C-alpha positions in Angstrom: 11.4 35.0 -17.3 11.2 38.8 -16.9 14.4 39.6 -18.8 13.0 38.2 -22.1 10.9 41.3 -22.6 9.0 41.9 -25.8 11.5 40.2 -28.0 10.5 36.7 -26.8 9.6 34.6 -29.8 6.4 32.7 -29.3 4.6 30.1 -31.4 2.5 31.3 -34.3 -0.4 29.6 -36.0 0.3 27.1 -38.8 -1.1 29.5 -41.4 1.6 32.0 -40.7 4.3 29.4 -40.9 4.4 27.0 -43.9 1.5 25.4 -45.8 0.9 21.7 -45.2 0.4 19.7 -48.4 -0.4 16.0 -49.0 -0.3 13.9 -52.2 -3.2 11.4 -52.0 -3.0 8.3 -54.2 -6.4 7.5 -55.6 -7.2 3.9 -56.6 -10.1 1.5 -56.8 -10.0 0.7 -53.1 -10.9 4.3 -52.2 -14.6 3.8 -53.2 -15.4 2.0 -49.9 -13.7 4.5 -47.6 -15.4 7.1 -45.4 -13.4 10.0 -46.7 -15.5 12.5 -44.7 -13.8 11.4 -41.6 -10.5 11.2 -43.5 -10.8 14.8 -44.5 -11.8 15.9 -41.0 -8.6 14.2 -39.7 -6.6 16.0 -42.4 -8.0 19.3 -41.4 -7.2 18.6 -37.8 -3.6 17.8 -38.5 -3.2 21.1 -40.5 -3.4 20.0 -44.1 -4.0 22.9 -46.5 -3.6 21.5 -50.0 -4.4 18.1 -51.5 -3.0 16.8 -54.7 -4.9 13.8 -56.2 -2.4 11.3 -57.7 -3.5 8.5 -60.0 -5.1 7.8 -63.4 -7.3 10.6 -64.5 -10.4 8.5 -65.0 -10.0 6.9 -61.6 -9.8 10.3 -60.0 -12.8 11.6 -61.9 -14.9 8.6 -60.8 -13.7 9.1 -57.2 -14.6 12.8 -57.2 -18.0 12.1 -58.7 -18.8 9.4 -56.1 -17.5 11.4 -53.1 -18.8 14.8 -54.3 -20.8 15.6 -51.2 -18.0 14.8 -48.8 -15.5 16.9 -50.8 -17.8 19.9 -51.2 -18.2 19.7 -47.4 -14.5 20.4 -47.1 -14.2 23.8 -48.8 -11.1 24.8 -46.8 -8.9 22.5 -48.8 -7.1 23.6 -52.0 -7.3 20.8 -54.6 -4.8 20.1 -57.3 -4.5 17.2 -59.8 -1.6 15.3 -61.3 -1.3 15.8 -65.0 -1.9 12.2 -66.2 -4.4 12.5 -69.0 -6.2 9.6 -70.7 -4.0 9.7 -73.8 -5.8 6.8 -75.4 -9.1 8.6 -75.0 -7.6 11.7 -76.5 -6.3 9.9 -79.5 -9.6 8.2 -80.2 -11.1 11.7 -80.6 -8.2 12.7 -82.9 -7.7 9.6 -85.1 -6.6 11.6 -88.1 -3.6 13.1 -86.2 -2.3 10.0 -84.4 0.8 9.8 -86.7 1.9 13.3 -85.9 1.0 13.1 -82.1 2.9 9.9 -81.4 6.6 8.9 -81.5 7.7 5.3 -81.9 10.3 6.1 -79.2 10.8 9.1 -77.1 14.4 9.9 -78.1 16.0 6.5 -78.3 16.5 3.6 -75.9 18.8 3.9 -72.9 21.3 1.4 -74.1 22.3 3.8 -76.8 23.3 6.7 -74.6 24.4 5.6 -71.1 24.5 9.0 -69.6 25.9 7.9 -66.2 28.8 5.9 -67.4 30.7 8.1 -69.8 34.1 8.6 -68.2 35.8 6.1 -70.5 37.1 6.9 -74.0 34.0 5.3 -75.5 31.8 8.4 -75.2 28.8 6.6 -76.8 27.7 3.1 -76.6 26.2 1.7 -79.8 25.0 -1.8 -79.0 28.6 -3.2 -78.8 29.5 -1.5 -82.1 30.9 1.9 -83.0 30.4 4.4 -85.8 32.8 3.6 -88.6 35.7 6.1 -89.0 37.6 6.3 -92.3 40.8 8.3 -92.1 41.5 10.4 -95.3 45.2 10.7 -94.9 46.9 9.1 -97.8 49.8 9.8 -100.3 47.2 9.6 -103.1 44.2 11.8 -103.3 41.1 9.9 -102.2 38.1 10.4 -104.5 35.7 7.7 -103.3 35.2 5.1 -100.6 33.1 2.0 -100.4 30.7 1.8 -97.4 29.5 -1.7 -96.4 25.7 -2.3 -96.0 24.7 1.1 -97.3 21.0 0.3 -96.7 21.7 0.7 -92.9 23.4 4.1 -93.2 21.6 7.0 -91.5 24.0 9.8 -92.2 27.6 10.4 -93.3 29.8 13.3 -92.1 33.2 14.7 -93.2 35.5 15.9 -90.4 37.9 18.4 -92.1 40.5 18.3 -89.4 41.3 22.0 -89.6 42.9 23.3 -86.4 40.9 26.0 -84.5 37.7 25.4 -86.5 34.4 25.1 -84.6 32.0 22.3 -85.0 30.0 24.0 -87.7 33.0 24.8 -89.8 34.7 21.5 -89.4 31.8 19.0 -89.8 29.9 18.7 -93.0 27.1 16.3 -93.8 27.7 14.5 -97.1 25.0 11.8 -96.9 23.7 12.7 -100.3 27.1 11.7 -101.9 26.5 8.1 -100.8 24.9 5.7 -103.4 22.4 3.7 -101.3 22.6 0.8 -103.6 26.3 0.3 -104.3 27.7 1.9 -101.2 30.1 4.1 -103.2 30.7 7.4 -101.4 31.9 10.0 -103.9 34.2 12.7 -102.5 34.2 16.1 -104.2 37.5 17.8 -105.2 37.1 20.3 -102.4 37.4 17.4 -99.9 41.1 17.6 -98.9 43.0 14.4 -98.2 43.0 14.9 -94.5 40.4 14.6 -91.8 38.0 11.7 -91.4 34.7 10.2 -92.6 32.2 9.2 -89.9 29.3 6.9 -90.7 26.3 6.7 -88.4 24.0 3.7 -88.8 20.2 3.7 -88.5 20.1 1.1 -85.8 22.1 3.5 -83.6 18.8 5.5 -83.3 16.3 2.6 -83.2 15.5 0.5 -80.1 16.1 -3.2 -80.4 12.8 -4.1 -78.9 9.1 -4.3 -80.0 7.8 -0.9 -81.2 6.2 1.0 -78.4 4.7 4.5 -78.8 5.1 7.6 -76.6 3.1 10.8 -76.8 5.2 13.5 -78.4 5.3 16.2 -75.7 8.0 18.0 -77.7 5.6 18.8 -80.5 4.0 22.1 -79.6 0.8 21.4 -81.6 0.4 18.0 -80.0 1.1 19.2 -76.5 -1.3 22.1 -76.9 -4.1 19.9 -78.2 -3.7 17.4 -75.3 -3.7 20.2 -72.8 -6.8 21.7 -74.3 -8.6 18.3 -74.1 -7.3 17.8 -70.5 -8.6 21.2 -69.4 -12.0 20.4 -70.8 -12.0 17.2 -68.7 -10.9 19.1 -65.7 -13.7 21.6 -66.0 -16.2 18.8 -65.9 -14.9 17.4 -62.6 -17.4 17.8 -59.8 -14.8 19.2 -57.3 -13.0 22.5 -57.8 -9.5 21.8 -58.9 -7.3 24.9 -58.9 -3.8 23.6 -59.6 -1.9 21.1 -61.8 1.2 19.1 -60.9 3.3 17.8 -63.9 5.2 14.6 -63.3 8.1 15.5 -65.6 9.8 12.1 -65.6 6.6 10.5 -67.0 6.7 13.0 -69.8 10.4 13.4 -70.7 13.4 11.1 -70.6 16.3 13.3 -71.5 18.8 10.5 -71.0 17.8 9.2 -74.5 18.3 10.6 -77.9 16.0 11.6 -80.7 15.1 9.0 -83.3 14.3 9.4 -86.9 10.6 10.2 -86.6 9.3 13.5 -88.1 9.2 16.4 -85.7 8.5 20.1 -86.0 11.0 22.1 -88.0 12.9 23.3 -85.0 13.4 19.8 -83.6 14.6 18.5 -86.9 17.4 21.1 -86.7 18.2 19.9 -83.2 18.3 16.3 -84.4 20.7 17.1 -87.2 22.8 19.1 -84.8 23.0 16.1 -82.4 24.1 13.7 -85.2 26.8 16.2 -86.2 27.9 16.5 -82.6 28.2 12.7 -82.3 30.3 12.5 -85.4 32.6 15.3 -84.4 33.3 14.2 -80.8 33.6 10.5 -81.6 36.0 11.2 -84.4 38.1 13.5 -82.3 38.4 10.9 -79.5 37.8 13.6 -76.8 36.3 12.7 -73.5 33.4 15.0 -74.1 29.8 14.1 -74.5 26.8 15.6 -76.2 25.6 16.2 -72.7 27.4 19.5 -72.9 25.8 20.5 -76.2 22.3 19.0 -75.9 21.4 18.2 -72.3 22.7 21.3 -70.8 21.9 23.8 -73.5 19.4 22.6 -76.1 16.9 20.9 -73.8 17.3 23.5 -71.0 16.6 26.3 -73.5 13.7 24.4 -75.0 12.2 23.7 -71.7 12.4 27.3 -70.4 11.4 29.0 -73.6 8.9 26.6 -75.2 7.6 24.2 -72.7 7.3 26.2 -69.5 4.9 28.8 -70.9 2.8 26.0 -72.2 2.6 24.3 -68.8 0.8 27.3 -67.4 -2.1 27.0 -69.9 -4.0 24.6 -67.7 -3.7 26.6 -64.4 -1.8 29.5 -63.0 -0.8 27.3 -60.1 1.6 24.9 -61.7 4.2 22.7 -60.0 6.6 20.0 -61.2 7.2 16.6 -59.6 10.8 15.5 -60.1 13.2 13.0 -58.5 16.3 14.7 -57.0 18.7 12.2 -58.6 17.2 12.2 -62.1 18.8 13.6 -65.3 16.1 16.4 -65.3 17.0 17.5 -61.8 20.7 17.9 -62.9 19.7 19.9 -65.9 17.0 22.3 -65.0 17.0 25.3 -62.7 15.1 24.1 -59.7 12.9 26.8 -58.1 9.9 26.8 -55.9 7.7 25.3 -58.6 9.6 22.0 -58.4 8.7 19.4 -55.8 11.6 17.0 -55.1 10.1 13.5 -55.0 12.3 11.8 -52.4 12.8 8.0 -52.2 13.1 7.8 -48.4 14.1 4.2 -48.5 17.3 5.2 -50.3 17.9 8.3 -48.3 20.7 7.0 -46.1 23.6 9.2 -45.0 26.7 8.7 -47.2 25.0 6.8 -50.1 25.3 8.1 -53.7 21.5 8.8 -53.7 21.9 10.9 -50.5 24.6 13.1 -52.1 22.7 13.5 -55.3 19.7 14.6 -53.3 21.8 17.0 -51.2 23.3 18.5 -54.4 19.9 19.0 -55.9 18.6 20.7 -52.7 21.6 23.0 -52.5 21.3 24.1 -56.1 17.5 24.6 -55.7 18.3 26.7 -52.6 20.6 29.0 -54.5 18.0 29.4 -57.2 15.4 30.4 -54.6 18.0 32.7 -53.0 18.4 34.4 -56.4 14.7 34.7 -56.9 14.2 35.9 -53.3 10.9 34.2 -52.9 9.2 30.8 -52.5 9.8 27.7 -50.4 11.8 24.6 -51.3 9.3 21.7 -51.2 10.2 18.1 -50.7 7.8 15.1 -50.9 9.0 12.9 -48.1 7.3 10.4 -45.7 4.0 8.7 -45.7 1.8 9.9 -42.9 0.9 6.4 -41.8 2.6 3.0 -41.6 6.1 4.3 -42.0 8.7 1.5 -41.9 11.0 3.9 -39.9 11.1 4.5 -36.2 10.1 7.9 -34.9 13.7 9.1 -34.4 14.6 8.0 -37.9 11.6 9.9 -39.4 12.6 13.0 -37.5 16.3 12.5 -38.6 15.1 12.4 -42.3 13.3 15.7 -41.8 16.4 17.2 -40.1 18.8 16.0 -42.9 16.6 17.5 -45.6 16.3 20.8 -43.6 20.0 20.9 -43.3 20.3 20.6 -47.1 17.9 23.5 -47.7 14.3 22.0 -47.7 11.8 24.5 -46.1 8.5 22.9 -47.0 7.6 19.2 -46.5 4.9 17.4 -48.5 3.4 14.2 -47.3 2.1 11.2 -49.2 -0.7 8.7 -48.4 -3.2 6.5 -50.0 -6.9 6.9 -49.0 -7.6 3.3 -49.8 -4.8 2.1 -47.6 -6.2 2.8 -44.1 -8.0 5.3 -41.9 -6.0 7.6 -39.6 -6.0 5.9 -36.2 -6.9 8.0 -33.3 -3.8 7.0 -31.3 -1.6 8.1 -34.3 -3.2 11.5 -34.6 -1.0 13.2 -31.9 2.2 11.9 -33.4 1.2 12.8 -37.0 0.1 16.3 -35.9 3.4 16.7 -33.9 5.5 15.6 -36.9 3.7 18.1 -39.2 4.0 20.9 -36.7 7.7 20.1 -36.2 8.5 20.2 -39.9 6.5 23.4 -40.5 8.2 25.2 -37.6 11.6 24.1 -38.8 10.9 25.2 -42.4 9.7 28.5 -41.2 12.8 29.3 -39.2 15.3 28.1 -41.8 13.6 30.1 -44.6 14.2 33.4 -42.7 17.0 35.8 -43.4 20.2 35.1 -45.3 22.9 32.5 -45.0 26.0 33.5 -43.1 28.6 31.7 -45.2 31.1 33.7 -47.3 32.0 30.8 -49.6 30.4 30.3 -53.0 31.0 27.0 -54.8 30.3 26.4 -58.5 28.3 23.3 -59.5 30.2 21.3 -62.3 27.1 20.8 -64.4 29.1 20.1 -67.6 31.0 17.3 -66.1 29.5 13.9 -67.0 31.0 12.1 -64.0 30.8 13.8 -60.6 32.4 11.4 -58.1 35.0 13.9 -57.1 32.5 16.6 -56.7 30.3 14.4 -54.4 33.3 13.7 -52.2 34.0 17.4 -51.9 30.4 18.1 -51.2 30.4 15.4 -48.5 33.5 16.8 -46.8 32.0 20.3 -46.8 28.6 19.1 -45.7 30.0 17.4 -42.6 32.5 20.1 -41.7 30.3 22.8 -40.3 31.3 25.1 -43.2 28.5 27.2 -44.5 28.6 27.6 -48.3 26.2 28.2 -51.2 26.2 26.1 -54.4 25.5 28.0 -57.5 25.3 26.9 -61.2 27.2 28.4 -64.1 24.2 30.4 -65.4 23.6 32.2 -62.2 27.2 32.9 -61.7 27.6 34.3 -65.3 24.7 36.6 -64.9 25.6 40.1 -63.8 22.0 40.5 -62.6 22.6 37.9 -59.9 26.3 37.9 -59.3 28.2 41.2 -59.4 31.9 41.8 -58.7 32.2 44.5 -56.1 35.5 45.4 -54.4 37.0 42.0 -54.5 33.8 40.3 -53.5 31.0 38.4 -55.4 27.7 40.0 -54.5 25.1 37.3 -55.0 21.6 38.8 -54.3 22.9 41.4 -51.7 25.2 38.8 -50.0 28.9 39.2 -50.3 31.1 36.1 -50.8 34.9 36.4 -50.4 35.9 33.0 -51.8 34.9 31.0 -54.8 35.5 27.2 -54.9 35.8 25.1 -58.1 35.1 21.5 -56.9 37.0 19.3 -59.4 35.6 21.2 -62.4 36.9 19.7 -65.6 34.7 21.4 -68.3 33.9 25.1 -67.7 32.0 27.7 -69.8 34.3 30.3 -71.4 32.1 33.1 -69.9 32.6 31.6 -66.4 36.3 31.5 -66.8 36.3 35.1 -68.0 34.3 36.2 -64.9 36.7 34.3 -62.6 39.6 36.0 -64.3 37.9 39.4 -63.8 37.2 38.5 -60.2 40.8 37.6 -59.6 42.1 40.7 -61.2 40.0 42.9 -58.9 41.2 41.3 -55.7 39.0 38.2 -55.5 40.0 34.8 -54.1 39.6 31.5 -56.0 40.5 27.9 -55.0 40.4 24.9 -57.4 40.1 21.6 -55.6 41.7 18.3 -56.8 41.6 19.5 -60.5 41.8 22.6 -62.5 39.6 22.9 -65.6 41.0 21.1 -68.5 38.5 21.9 -71.3 36.3 24.8 -72.2 32.8 24.4 -73.5 33.4 26.2 -76.8 36.2 24.4 -78.6 37.2 27.4 -80.7 38.1 29.2 -77.4 40.5 26.5 -76.3 43.7 28.5 -77.0 42.3 31.6 -75.1 41.2 29.2 -72.3 44.6 27.7 -71.8 46.3 31.1 -71.4 43.6 32.3 -68.9 43.8 29.1 -66.9 47.6 29.4 -66.7 47.2 33.0 -65.4 45.0 31.7 -62.7 46.7 28.4 -61.7 50.3 27.6 -62.5 49.8 23.9 -61.9 52.3 21.2 -62.7 51.1 17.5 -63.3 51.1 15.3 -60.2 51.4 18.2 -57.9 50.8 17.1 -54.2 51.1 20.4 -52.3 49.0 23.6 -52.3 50.0 26.2 -54.9 49.4 29.9 -54.5 49.3 33.0 -56.8 48.7 36.6 -55.9 48.5 39.6 -58.1 49.0 43.4 -57.5 45.3 44.0 -56.8 45.4 41.5 -53.9 43.7 38.7 -55.9 44.6 35.2 -54.6 44.3 31.9 -56.3 45.0 28.5 -54.9 45.1 24.9 -56.2 44.4 22.3 -53.5 45.4 18.9 -55.0 44.1 16.7 -52.1 40.8 16.7 -50.3 42.4 16.1 -46.9 44.1 19.6 -47.2 40.7 21.3 -47.8 39.5 21.6 -44.2 42.8 23.1 -42.9 42.7 25.6 -45.8 39.1 26.6 -45.1 39.3 26.8 -41.3 40.5 30.5 -41.3 37.4 31.4 -43.4 35.1 29.6 -41.0 36.6 31.4 -37.9 36.0 34.7 -39.6 32.3 34.1 -39.6 30.0 35.8 -37.1 28.8 32.4 -36.0 30.5 29.0 -36.3 30.6 25.7 -34.5 33.5 23.7 -33.2 32.7 20.0 -32.5 34.6 16.9 -31.4 33.0 14.9 -34.2 33.4 15.7 -37.9 29.9 14.6 -39.0 27.9 17.3 -37.1 25.7 19.2 -39.5 25.2 22.9 -39.1 22.8 25.3 -40.9 22.8 29.0 -39.9 20.5 31.8 -41.0 20.8 35.5 -40.1 18.1 38.1 -39.7 18.3 41.6 -38.3 17.2 40.4 -34.9 18.9 37.0 -34.5 21.0 34.1 -35.7 19.1 30.8 -36.2 21.6 27.9 -35.7 20.2 24.4 -36.6 22.5 21.5 -35.3 22.1 17.8 -36.2 24.0 14.8 -35.0 23.3 12.1 -37.6 25.2 9.4 -35.8 22.8 6.7 -34.6 25.0 5.5 -31.7 27.3 8.2 -30.3 26.6 11.5 -28.7 28.6 14.6 -29.5 29.9 17.6 -27.6 30.3 20.9 -29.4 30.8 24.6 -28.9 28.9 27.4 -30.6 31.0 30.5 -31.2 30.0 34.0 -32.0 31.7 37.4 -32.1 28.3 39.1 -31.6 27.1 39.8 -28.1 23.9 37.8 -28.2 21.6 36.0 -25.8 21.3 32.2 -26.5 18.0 30.4 -26.5 16.8 27.1 -27.8 13.4 26.5 -29.5 10.9 24.2 -27.8 9.1 22.7 -30.8 6.4 21.1 -28.7 5.4 24.2 -26.8 6.3 26.5 -29.8 8.3 28.9 -27.6 11.9 29.8 -27.1 13.6 29.0 -23.8 16.9 30.5 -22.5 20.1 28.6 -22.3 21.8 29.0 -18.9 25.3 27.7 -19.7 27.3 30.1 -21.9 30.2 32.5 -21.6 31.1 36.0 -22.8 34.9 36.5 -22.6 37.2 38.7 -24.7 34.3 39.9 -26.8 33.5 36.3 -27.8 30.4 34.2 -27.0 30.8 30.4 -26.4 27.9 28.1 -25.8 28.8 24.5 -24.9 26.2 21.9 -26.1 25.7 18.1 -26.2 23.8 16.4 -28.9 22.5 12.8 -28.3 22.4 10.3 -31.2 20.1 11.5 -34.0 19.3 14.6 -32.0 18.8 18.1 -33.5 18.5 21.4 -31.8 17.5 24.9 -33.0 19.6 27.6 -31.2 18.5 31.2 -31.4 21.0 34.0 -30.7 19.1 37.1 -30.0 21.3 40.1 -31.0 19.6 43.0 -29.1 18.6 41.4 -25.9 20.5 42.3 -22.7 23.0 39.6 -21.7 23.3 41.1 -18.2 21.6 38.1 -16.5 22.9 35.3 -14.3 24.1 32.2 -16.1 26.7 29.4 -15.8 29.8 31.0 -17.3 32.3 28.3 -16.5 32.2 24.6 -15.5 35.0 22.1 -15.8 32.9 19.0 -15.4 32.9 16.4 -18.1 29.2 17.1 -18.7 26.9 19.9 -17.3 23.1 20.3 -17.7 21.4 23.4 -16.4 17.7 24.3 -16.3 15.6 26.8 -14.4 12.3 25.5 -13.0 11.3 29.0 -11.9 12.7 32.6 -12.0 15.8 33.1 -10.0 16.5 29.3 -9.5 19.1 27.2 -11.2 19.3 23.4 -11.1 22.7 22.2 -12.2 23.6 18.6 -12.9 27.3 17.9 -13.3 28.9 14.6 -14.3 32.4 13.2 -13.9 33.9 9.8 -14.1 35.3 10.1 -10.6 34.2 11.9 -7.4 35.9 15.1 -6.6 35.6 19.0 -6.8 34.1 20.8 -9.7 34.8 24.5 -10.6 31.5 26.2 -11.2 31.2 29.9 -11.8 28.0 32.0 -12.1 28.3 35.2 -14.2 26.3 38.3 -14.7 27.9 41.1 -16.8 31.1 41.9 -15.0 30.1 40.1 -11.8 31.1 36.5 -11.1 30.4 34.1 -8.3 32.2 30.8 -7.7 30.1 28.0 -6.4 31.9 25.2 -4.6 30.6 21.8 -5.9 31.9 18.4 -4.8 30.9 15.1 -6.4 30.8 12.7 -3.5 28.7 9.8 -4.8 29.5 7.4 -7.6 26.5 5.9 -9.2 26.6 2.3 -10.4 25.2 1.9 -13.9 22.9 -1.1 -14.7 22.9 -2.2 -18.3 20.2 -4.5 -19.7 21.2 -6.8 -22.5 19.0 -6.7 -25.7 18.2 -10.4 -25.6 15.5 -12.3 -23.6 12.9 -9.6 -23.5 9.2 -10.7 -23.2 6.8 -9.1 -25.7 3.3 -8.9 -24.3 0.3 -8.4 -26.6 -3.4 -9.2 -26.4 -2.9 -12.4 -28.2 0.2 -13.9 -26.6 3.6 -13.5 -25.0 6.8 -14.2 -26.9 10.5 -13.9 -26.2 12.3 -11.5 -28.6 15.6 -9.7 -29.2 15.3 -5.9 -29.2 16.9 -5.7 -32.6 13.8 -7.5 -34.1 11.3 -5.1 -32.5 11.0 -2.6 -35.5 9.9 -5.4 -37.8 7.6 -6.9 -35.3 6.0 -3.5 -34.4 4.8 -3.1 -38.0 2.3 -6.0 -37.4 1.0 -4.8 -34.0 -2.3 -2.9 -33.7 -1.5 -1.7 -30.2 1.7 -0.3 -28.6 3.7 -3.3 -27.3 4.6 -4.0 -23.7 8.2 -5.2 -23.1 9.2 -6.9 -19.9 12.5 -8.1 -18.5 13.5 -9.7 -15.2 16.9 -9.1 -13.7 18.5 -9.7 -10.3 21.1 -7.5 -8.5 23.3 -10.1 -6.9 25.6 -7.6 -5.2 23.0 -5.1 -4.2 24.0 -2.6 -1.5 21.4 -0.4 0.2 24.0 2.3 1.0 24.7 2.8 -2.7 22.7 4.5 -5.5 22.1 3.0 -8.9 20.9 4.3 -12.2 19.3 2.2 -15.0 20.9 2.9 -18.4 18.4 1.9 -21.1 20.5 3.5 -23.8 19.0 5.8 -26.4 15.3 5.0 -26.9 13.9 4.8 -30.4 10.3 5.2 -29.3 8.5 7.2 -26.6 7.9 4.8 -23.7 6.9 4.6 -20.0 9.3 2.7 -17.8 8.2 0.9 -14.7 10.4 -1.0 -12.1 8.6 -3.4 -9.9 5.3 -1.8 -10.9 6.3 1.7 -10.0 6.7 4.4 -12.7 
């Protein structure tokens, strides 16, 4: 159309969008496959990078056997999963086996149940607990008798001094225990208060046969293994330029250190962990060493010690990690991390779904802070997916809504070849995901709400419910961790706003945060005193990370939230600088509280259903609004609002071109675009800021449903629907001009619904009667697209009436024929 001018967005080549990567599993079955044709098909569907996944020796044998075919495909970039032959390495380093291995990497999972620590029993010691001996007595206690002294690992004295930190209050006195008699001698300086805590050796040993793990924590061992692995890589017949580390195979941070010898630094960490166990267990606080070790020690160790060593093998390093794992909750996820999604568990509303969404949102904020890189997710298999086409697309849409901008695919060469009849669908799926990722990685988010991630809280049920409510409310927000928020480099306080990477946020949410770093609370207090706005949801922080700051913490908390126990209404505080602080005790009050903030946005969505997902990005030229209806059965009507005068388009993913929307209104300096989303449908709407809106369009229509398209310039085709015949008000608008078009619905169509039972499935082998609900399982066993047939009779047919056949929402592309006619 002529009015689009030079600002019309057209499709670009795949290389200018997002790279397409595939993780190929290599096994013994790959030897008999014609990978030459396989690689040609991968090139055709747009694959750029291949990661070989499998045992190193199996991959080496495969590359050697298929060397000619691989060298004939130089356009691919090859990487390899870091899975070295540790047995082969140790055979070459027999004299160092003792120092390179650990009997157990940390300890067994039964010892530290990281995901079930809300109860008073912070630690689980095989149905037993550390012994605690109170020292309060009228007589001065000089010695104690400890049973079974041969099992004792360490003994600690908890002084009980108020206000002392963990280093001042906890002293190891193991050397004062006689290992033969069990007599623990207490020195005169040990006052008759506090407690003695005894930790047993079996707390740190697994109750199972001894199994060895390679000690990736030992810098010397790790460096030696990497050097050996790099030598093996250089001898591979194919050029491998990158390495992918599967972190969960290497580290399991949900377990503790055991008593094996480490480097000097790790010995200090081990002693610190035992001291922490004694301190918190004796105090009876609902705190865990997750705060001290998992969030601080391991994170620092990973960033300062391990990460530089990962880059030894290759400058192109990436990490494979599950989004619901302990590691994903601890580490700062950036563009180097590939989130390894379990698609079978990725169902809307499940705990796995919300953990995945949380990881994606945090990774998105990290990328936002770094201002570069894509957010990769390893999702579907290319072939033989157990999900229908709409379900596969919905998975991509849900991940994109959460922040994913690059989609990796997985497949096994030995599994099958790529069928010719599947190529079009696979190519279309990849192009769709690439286009979507390219659009949603542009510009900046439009939200003005910044939410802190409660990384120090062991149990996050309340946070996940808040995340769910915000996720399905159409409210745009960014999820940021404590470290980013505390950093003045990334988050600056400017005139009552938080400037996060050149984006101003007016409101900070604390989603049921219980444990908060002292630096974070200080920054919140500074933000509040300079006119900032803060809202705590369901809970206000009850503990600070540093125990010696507890008294300062309580005063600052009371200055921010004057909250009484069991409060059920919203509380509000305001200072002289205009700072505002709220406490929202119940989740159902949250949406009403946030609605004024949403309506202040340049672009927002108002829908009749609460579960509509909205993701908005803004560039200098346009707003990109991605809408998803995750409901599998019901359609949804919604209205897109904007206070910017912009021309609305939708993106045609198949033709890779934007097309104008013809039904919208501009009234009182406000743009409204009515839309309808079918079940599992998504649409990408583009609001062009600088294009002229002085064109004819449907400005008003009071029908229940209205669809408009333009088959050629200057022509509108309008389809309106009402339950009953009668007049419809339809108005065409162009700038200040308006034209009312009289429309009268005279004909009532009679719907024909076909029941899902008694359908005939026709294949080359036979015919069988099925129920349509069983089709997805049956289709997995079919080599050719199935033919379904059903016979029905119109017993009250009238030639003077029109009928329409309602087949519901199809899950697969199909051709419909009635009496042999398409």
